[in-house]
Rosetta silent file (secondary structure, phi, psi, omega in degrees, C-alpha in Angstrom):
SEQUENCE: MLYPIEPRAHRGESLQERRWHFKGKNRYPLSSLILVFLRVEPGRILKYATSLRGFHDRGSVVLRSFVARAESLETPVLLENVWEAGPHFHRSLFEQLKSPFFGFCLDVGHQNSFSSTPIKEWLEVLSDFLQELHLHDNDGSLDQHRPVGSGTVDFGTLFRFLHSAGKDPLMTLEPHREEDLAETLEGLIRVMKV
SCORE:     score description
SCORE:     0.000 S_00000001
   1 L     0.000  146.531  179.784  -16.258   -3.887   16.009 S_00000001
   2 E  -121.997  133.917  178.993  -17.776   -2.348   12.935 S_00000001
   3 E  -136.595  124.539  166.038  -17.749    1.345   12.160 S_00000001
   4 E   -67.633  142.200 -178.405  -19.028    3.164    9.106 S_00000001
   5 L  -123.970  152.302  175.398  -16.369    5.720    8.282 S_00000001
   6 L    45.105   52.310  176.145  -16.256    9.112    6.695 S_00000001
   7 L   -66.886  145.622  178.766  -19.954    9.392    5.881 S_00000001
   8 L  -101.209  137.936  179.316  -20.764   12.298    3.609 S_00000001
   9 L   -59.099  142.137 -172.724  -23.629   14.637    4.438 S_00000001
  10 L  -148.236  132.191  177.686  -26.592   13.896    2.215 S_00000001
  11 L    51.193   50.006  174.963  -29.964   15.555    1.737 S_00000001
  12 L    83.466   -3.125  179.883  -29.517   18.123    4.495 S_00000001
  13 L   -79.988  143.925  173.903  -28.046   15.730    7.062 S_00000001
  14 L   -81.699  163.161  176.294  -24.991   16.838    9.010 S_00000001
  15 H   -59.574  -38.968 -179.226  -21.952   14.587    9.222 S_00000001
  16 H   -62.183  -38.355  178.635  -22.719   14.032   12.900 S_00000001
  17 H   -66.102  -23.714 -177.278  -26.209   12.798   12.032 S_00000001
  18 H   -92.243   -5.841 -178.472  -24.649   10.291    9.614 S_00000001
  19 L   -82.089  129.655  179.623  -22.149    8.780   12.091 S_00000001
  20 L  -130.463  150.348  175.356  -23.145    5.377   13.417 S_00000001
  21 L  -129.074  138.762  173.972  -21.345    2.928   15.687 S_00000001
  22 E  -104.458   94.557 -179.833  -21.884   -0.785   15.992 S_00000001
  23 E  -140.406  146.318  173.566  -20.914   -1.471   19.595 S_00000001
  24 L    46.500 -125.777 -176.708  -22.346   -3.536   22.391 S_00000001
  25 L   -86.400   -8.518 -178.039  -26.130   -3.436   22.375 S_00000001
  26 E   -86.763   64.868  179.827  -26.350   -0.503   19.947 S_00000001
  27 L  -101.974  138.775  179.690  -26.546   -2.604   16.800 S_00000001
  28 L  -122.151  139.552  177.304  -28.494   -1.430   13.802 S_00000001
  29 L   -63.423  137.907 -178.071  -29.490   -3.584   10.836 S_00000001
  30 H   -55.113  -31.770 -178.362  -27.327   -2.761    7.834 S_00000001
  31 H   -67.857  -19.052 -178.020  -30.480   -2.209    5.789 S_00000001
  32 H   -90.392   -2.540 -176.428  -31.495    0.733    8.004 S_00000001
  33 L  -103.900  148.093  169.526  -28.268    2.659    7.403 S_00000001
  34 L  -107.004  105.778 -173.808  -27.223    4.940    4.608 S_00000001
  35 L  -118.507  150.722  167.630  -23.475    4.288    4.428 S_00000001
  36 L   -81.991  -49.167  168.588  -20.632    5.269    2.205 S_00000001
  37 L  -164.058  170.125 -174.279  -18.795    2.171    3.410 S_00000001
  38 E  -118.040  136.423 -179.399  -18.271    0.034    6.483 S_00000001
  39 E  -111.945  133.932  179.868  -14.904   -0.564    8.192 S_00000001
  40 E  -119.327  134.960 -178.273  -14.137   -3.775   10.083 S_00000001
  41 L  -114.612   86.182 -178.080  -11.162   -4.112   12.438 S_00000001
  42 H   -62.965  -28.663 -179.011  -10.332   -7.824   12.800 S_00000001
  43 H   -62.098  -32.554  177.925   -7.216   -7.010   14.835 S_00000001
  44 H   -65.905  -35.103  178.440   -9.305   -5.673   17.700 S_00000001
  45 H   -78.494  -41.740 -179.162  -11.082   -9.022   17.839 S_00000001
  46 H   -59.560  -31.552 -179.419   -7.912  -11.057   17.192 S_00000001
  47 L   -56.675  -31.083 -177.015   -6.280   -9.460   20.217 S_00000001
  48 L  -107.981   -0.711 -177.258   -8.731  -11.405   22.399 S_00000001
  49 L   -73.909  143.247  177.530   -9.208  -14.508   20.243 S_00000001
  50 L   -88.899  -21.845 -178.558   -8.013  -17.834   21.608 S_00000001
  51 L  -141.307  119.535  178.694   -7.658  -19.408   18.160 S_00000001
  52 H   -62.248  -43.380 -179.600   -6.719  -17.622   14.954 S_00000001
  53 H   -63.710  -42.005  178.919   -8.165  -20.455   12.844 S_00000001
  54 H   -63.343  -42.541  177.303  -11.400  -20.428   14.851 S_00000001
  55 H   -63.140  -43.706 -178.869  -11.726  -16.681   14.450 S_00000001
  56 H   -58.776  -46.570 -178.222  -11.017  -16.947   10.736 S_00000001
  57 H   -65.526  -48.716  179.929  -13.693  -19.613   10.271 S_00000001
  58 H   -69.773  -41.381 -178.842  -16.346  -17.879   12.398 S_00000001
  59 H   -62.897  -37.239 -179.378  -15.352  -14.406   11.219 S_00000001
  60 H   -67.989  -31.299  177.004  -15.657  -15.341    7.566 S_00000001
  61 H   -65.466  -46.910  178.880  -19.233  -16.553    8.170 S_00000001
  62 H   -63.978  -47.396 -179.487  -20.164  -13.204    9.758 S_00000001
  63 H   -62.177  -36.254  179.690  -18.296  -11.208    7.111 S_00000001
  64 H   -57.541  -41.144  179.751  -19.945  -13.213    4.325 S_00000001
  65 H   -68.855  -39.306  176.573  -23.364  -11.968    5.475 S_00000001
  66 H   -64.254  -43.382 -178.820  -22.109   -8.359    5.688 S_00000001
  67 H   -64.808  -41.823  178.687  -20.490   -8.592    2.263 S_00000001
  68 H   -61.237  -44.617  179.090  -23.645  -10.054    0.706 S_00000001
  69 H   -67.327  -40.632  178.666  -25.743   -7.256    2.179 S_00000001
  70 H   -61.727  -39.075  177.479  -23.147   -4.655    1.216 S_00000001
  71 H   -60.868  -42.886 -179.128  -23.213   -5.916   -2.382 S_00000001
  72 H   -66.982  -27.259  178.805  -26.979   -5.471   -2.523 S_00000001
  73 H   -96.668   -1.603 -175.506  -26.567   -1.913   -1.201 S_00000001
  74 L    52.705   47.689 -178.246  -23.449   -1.236   -3.298 S_00000001
  75 L  -124.282  109.621 -178.008  -21.667   -0.263   -0.055 S_00000001
  76 L   -62.095  144.425  170.649  -18.072   -1.465    0.356 S_00000001
  77 E  -107.497  124.055 -177.614  -16.994   -3.291    3.508 S_00000001
  78 E  -115.757  132.715  172.734  -13.348   -2.533    4.321 S_00000001
  79 E   -89.906  132.418  177.641  -11.042   -4.474    6.638 S_00000001
  80 E  -111.092  139.648  174.040   -8.573   -2.271    8.498 S_00000001
  81 L   -73.919  140.520  174.621   -5.292   -3.446    9.976 S_00000001
  82 L  -131.393  -85.084 -176.508   -4.913   -2.869   13.712 S_00000001
  83 L  -103.314    8.368 -178.371   -2.802   -5.350   15.726 S_00000001
  84 L   -67.066  140.786 -179.148   -2.133   -7.928   13.026 S_00000001
  85 L   -70.723  -28.943 -177.478    1.548   -8.821   12.619 S_00000001
  86 L  -156.910 -178.403 -172.427    1.263   -8.962    8.845 S_00000001
  87 L   -86.987   -5.845 -168.791   -1.098   -8.815    5.856 S_00000001
  88 H   -72.672  -29.546  175.503   -1.715  -12.504    5.221 S_00000001
  89 H   -61.422  -46.989  178.233   -4.723  -12.897    7.541 S_00000001
  90 H   -59.620  -47.538 -176.926   -6.511  -10.134    5.624 S_00000001
  91 H   -58.314  -41.194 -179.123   -5.523  -11.615    2.270 S_00000001
  92 H   -62.504  -36.893  176.660   -6.928  -15.020    3.200 S_00000001
  93 H   -68.208  -41.664  178.583  -10.298  -13.419    3.996 S_00000001
  94 H   -62.465  -39.434  179.809  -10.284  -11.436    0.725 S_00000001
  95 H   -69.628  -33.873  179.797   -9.511  -14.596   -1.249 S_00000001
  96 H   -74.508  -37.773 -174.416  -12.252  -16.522    0.547 S_00000001
  97 L  -113.621   57.310 -175.332  -14.914  -13.806    0.195 S_00000001
  98 L   -58.005  122.516  177.666  -14.183  -12.454   -3.264 S_00000001
  99 L  -165.157  139.771  174.518  -16.222   -9.341   -3.945 S_00000001
 100 L   -67.161  -11.275  179.184  -15.607   -5.907   -5.455 S_00000001
 101 L  -101.198   14.209  178.296  -17.411   -4.595   -2.346 S_00000001
 102 E  -126.066  109.549 -172.997  -14.928   -6.202    0.080 S_00000001
 103 E  -138.744 -170.727 -172.938  -11.646   -4.307    0.365 S_00000001
 104 E  -118.240  139.841  172.844   -8.771   -3.138    2.506 S_00000001
 105 E  -116.197  111.590  178.979   -8.116    0.018    4.530 S_00000001
 106 E   -89.156  115.893  173.854   -4.421    0.431    5.340 S_00000001
 107 E   -95.933  106.575 -173.854   -3.865    2.379    8.547 S_00000001
 108 H   -68.747  -29.507  176.137   -0.198    3.380    8.253 S_00000001
 109 H   -67.525  -41.145  176.656    0.046    4.390   11.905 S_00000001
 110 H   -64.901  -43.689  179.510   -1.171    0.964   13.027 S_00000001
 111 H   -58.687  -42.901 -176.066    1.231   -0.721   10.616 S_00000001
 112 H   -71.463  -33.744 -175.382    4.142    1.312   11.972 S_00000001
 113 H   -97.284  -24.937 -174.277    3.373    0.791   15.657 S_00000001
 114 H  -113.938  -13.785 -174.885    1.860   -2.718   15.824 S_00000001
 115 L  -115.622  138.575  174.446    3.344   -4.689   12.905 S_00000001
 116 L   -90.016   -3.774  179.303    6.903   -5.874   12.354 S_00000001
 117 L   -83.395  128.232 -178.997    6.105   -6.398    8.667 S_00000001
 118 L   -60.524  150.913 -178.874    7.386   -3.548    6.467 S_00000001
 119 H   -58.391  -33.973  179.902    4.804   -1.332    4.774 S_00000001
 120 H   -59.887  -40.512  178.611    6.069   -2.443    1.359 S_00000001
 121 H   -67.552  -41.355  175.168    5.026   -6.037    2.095 S_00000001
 122 H   -54.668  -45.728 -177.748    1.576   -4.897    3.295 S_00000001
 123 H   -67.532  -44.691 -179.371    1.180   -3.037    0.010 S_00000001
 124 H   -62.454  -40.970 -176.870    2.489   -5.846   -2.197 S_00000001
 125 H   -75.055  -34.872 -171.113    0.244   -8.456   -0.561 S_00000001
 126 H  -115.917    7.202 -175.404   -2.926   -6.334   -0.344 S_00000001
 127 H   -61.378  -30.051  178.900   -2.707   -3.745   -3.142 S_00000001
 128 H   -65.176  -19.775 -176.166   -5.362   -5.531   -5.214 S_00000001
 129 H  -110.346   -3.553 -173.548   -7.824   -4.893   -2.371 S_00000001
 130 E   -68.868  121.200  178.818   -6.651   -1.427   -1.239 S_00000001
 131 E  -124.297  -18.727 -177.351   -9.478    1.126   -1.227 S_00000001
 132 E  -150.415  151.683  172.798   -8.585    3.504    1.611 S_00000001
 133 E  -121.696  140.565  167.985   -5.649    4.843    3.633 S_00000001
 134 E  -107.158  117.958 -172.572   -5.692    6.200    7.179 S_00000001
 135 E  -110.513  119.335  173.389   -2.840    8.688    7.394 S_00000001
 136 L  -163.359  175.280 -173.179   -1.203    9.751   10.634 S_00000001
 137 E  -131.086  165.226  176.298    2.245    9.324   12.161 S_00000001
 138 L  -163.204  177.219 -179.825    3.971    7.975   15.265 S_00000001
 139 L   -94.559    8.564  178.958    7.417    6.989   16.560 S_00000001
 140 L    92.245   -9.576 -177.502    6.725    3.249   16.170 S_00000001
 141 L   -96.890  -31.305 -177.465    6.053    2.615   19.854 S_00000001
 142 L  -144.429  162.487  176.009    2.391    3.667   20.150 S_00000001
 143 L   -82.964   80.358 -169.153   -0.572    4.659   17.976 S_00000001
 144 L   -86.267  -16.780 -178.852    0.009    8.377   18.626 S_00000001
 145 L    53.054   47.627  175.959   -1.905    9.951   15.704 S_00000001
 146 E   -81.488  168.315  178.576    0.737   12.630   15.238 S_00000001
 147 L   -60.509  144.649  177.237    0.856   14.882   12.162 S_00000001
 148 L   -55.362  131.381  178.279    1.907   13.228    8.906 S_00000001
 149 L    90.187   -0.203 -177.114    5.675   13.501    8.460 S_00000001
 150 L  -102.295    3.928 -176.895    6.471   14.027   12.155 S_00000001
 151 L  -135.480 -143.634 -173.495    7.347   10.417   13.014 S_00000001
 152 L  -113.292    8.572  175.983    8.767    7.244   11.516 S_00000001
 153 L   -60.859  136.514 -176.808    5.978    6.029    9.190 S_00000001
 154 L   -84.577   72.987 -179.430    7.565    5.194    5.811 S_00000001
 155 H   -67.678  -29.969  178.392    5.503    7.564    3.674 S_00000001
 156 H   -59.138  -49.597  177.870    8.155    7.582    0.924 S_00000001
 157 H   -62.276  -42.540 -179.699    7.695    3.862    0.271 S_00000001
 158 H   -56.960  -54.973 -173.660    3.909    4.243    0.525 S_00000001
 159 H   -75.388  -29.401  173.029    3.563    6.999   -2.053 S_00000001
 160 H   -64.019  -43.951  179.610    6.216    5.602   -4.419 S_00000001
 161 H   -61.683  -50.159 -178.385    4.336    2.280   -4.409 S_00000001
 162 H   -58.646  -42.910 -179.588    0.949    3.917   -4.978 S_00000001
 163 H   -64.021  -48.278 -177.181    2.342    6.030   -7.809 S_00000001
 164 H   -68.341  -29.344 -179.748    4.092    3.128   -9.551 S_00000001
 165 H   -88.367   -5.397 -178.865    1.042    0.852   -9.136 S_00000001
 166 L    68.457   29.315 -179.014   -1.391    3.523  -10.357 S_00000001
 167 L   -93.639  141.415 -179.970   -3.387    3.280   -7.120 S_00000001
 168 L  -139.327   65.964 -177.633   -5.493    6.198   -5.886 S_00000001
 169 L   -72.166  160.471  172.023   -7.259    5.088   -2.687 S_00000001
 170 E   -60.906  137.900  178.586   -9.399    7.373   -0.568 S_00000001
 171 E  -115.354  126.962  176.409   -7.200    9.107    2.026 S_00000001
 172 E  -113.772  121.208  177.137   -8.463    9.900    5.516 S_00000001
 173 E   -83.294  135.913 -174.825   -6.286   12.146    7.665 S_00000001
 174 L  -126.997   46.358  170.592   -6.337   11.131   11.328 S_00000001
 175 L   -70.820  139.588 -177.468   -4.665   13.710   13.538 S_00000001
 176 L   -90.144   -8.058  178.696   -6.405   13.496   16.896 S_00000001
 177 L  -118.316  131.487 -178.516   -5.851   17.107   17.842 S_00000001
 178 H   -55.758  -37.762 -178.229   -7.415   19.965   15.902 S_00000001
 179 H   -69.053  -11.408  177.245   -4.264   22.036   16.283 S_00000001
 180 H   -90.491   -4.320 -174.977   -2.314   19.318   14.376 S_00000001
 181 H   -63.477  -46.769 -179.130   -4.428   19.597   11.223 S_00000001
 182 H   -60.559  -44.620  178.825   -2.370   22.331    9.508 S_00000001
 183 H   -64.491  -36.132  176.995    0.891   20.467   10.191 S_00000001
 184 H   -62.854  -45.685  179.331   -0.725   17.258    8.926 S_00000001
 185 H   -63.699  -42.857  177.935   -1.743   18.918    5.644 S_00000001
 186 H   -63.251  -42.815  178.618    1.732   20.439    5.208 S_00000001
 187 H   -63.517  -39.845  178.893    3.319   17.071    5.997 S_00000001
 188 H   -61.649  -43.822  178.549    1.059   15.297    3.521 S_00000001
 189 H   -59.519  -43.168 -179.902    2.087   17.683    0.752 S_00000001
 190 H   -64.017  -49.254 -173.444    5.781   17.032    1.567 S_00000001
 191 H   -73.940  -20.887  179.014    5.532   13.221    1.735 S_00000001
 192 H   -78.451  -12.936  178.408    3.430   12.913   -1.431 S_00000001
 193 L   -81.585   93.157 -179.939    6.234   14.446   -3.510 S_00000001
 194 L  -113.131    0.000    0.000    7.985   11.278   -4.638 S_00000001
């Protein structure tokens, strides 16, 4: 599935008017969209794939066309981790499809609940491609989208790594309940103090 994320209102458009989804039959040509960037979740597809190698080969062909179009539009395409066990599948795609418009979105909640690979390894393997973070928390058992700092996501390692590496990716807060936003902001302030 492909989703443009965090579109910014432009020329009088509301954010809602700028949200697009690529699902099922509702596909729109990339050239008809005004995007900030596009997010791709290979893990959602991998969950149902019968062959990792087959998906990688076919997926890279599809991604190559998106990346080429994204380059012409100067619109980054970002791969987000979902159910992948570790970062190496993503890295192999980045190495195959080298482009400054092809990057990584680390969802720390997904990493904590679906991956047995520590966040430090995700960062070490993919930091050259890191362009965005999705920040939310959970207890490691489910993708709960709890307020930042209320679960077991290793935010200390995350922000120490980013600080020492001089990385400043876009951060998207993902609490799923409006009433959790204040706690999320307070938690973010606490965990960013490294």
